[in-house]
N, C-alpha and C positions, 0 to 999 in steps of 0.2 A: 504493499499499500504506499509506503513512503516514497517508492520510485515514481509513482504517478503523481504525487504532490510535488516532488522536486521538478518534474518536467513542466509544471505550470509557471516556474520562474526562469528568466532568461539566463541567470547566473547564480553560482553558489552565493555570492556576496548578496544578491538581491534575496535570496532565501533567508540567508543570515539575519537581515536587517528588516525582514518582514514583521510588522506589528510592534516595533521598538516603542513607539510613542502611543500606541492604542490598545495593546494587550498586556495581561499581566496574569500571574498565578500566585496562589497562596498555598503554602506548605508547612508543615511542623519543622521546627528547627532547634538545636541546642545552643544556647549563647556561646559555649566554648567553641562550636563549629563556625558561627558568624565571626567570632573574633579572630579565628585562624584563617578563614578565607577572605576576610576583608579588613585587614589590618589598618587600613587608611580611616575607617569609620571609628566613631566612638566606642570605647571598650565597654562591653556589658558584663555584668557581674557573672561569675562562673556558675555553671551547673543549672541554669535555668531552661525549663521546657517553655519554648515560645512558638509563635507563629510569625512568618515572615511573608511579605508581598515583595514579589520579584517582577521585575520588567521582562518582557519577552526575550531580552539578551542576557538574562540571568543575574542582572545587577539588582542588589536590594533597594527597595524604595522605602519601606517602613518595617518595623518589628513591632510586635504587641503580645500581650497576654492571651487575648481573645481573637479567635479567627473572625468573628463577626465585625470586629473594630476595623480590621483590614479590609473587609469587603466593602464596608462604608467608605473607608478612605480612597479606595479604588474607584468607587461611583463618583465621589467628589472630584476625582482627577480625571474623570472621564475615560477610565480604562475599562475595557471588557475583560472579565476575568474568565479564564479558562481552566478546565481540569488537567491535572498532570498525572500520568500513570506511570 
């Protein structure tokens, strides 16, 4: 199925940048993982179970205790949230 989707785009770069400013996803994260993967961001306390809102390019947009807070934040930013499997 991925082959068919990729063929809709003119280049790999076009595929990679698709949805950067319009799509986002929410997934559970550990604060330790966020600190390690994104050291340029503010340091979070260790050992917290959190939820993170990520842009289509995988960059974090926001972190919260509750998933519903991030879904509201995405709506305020006019981002369409999609499921990730």
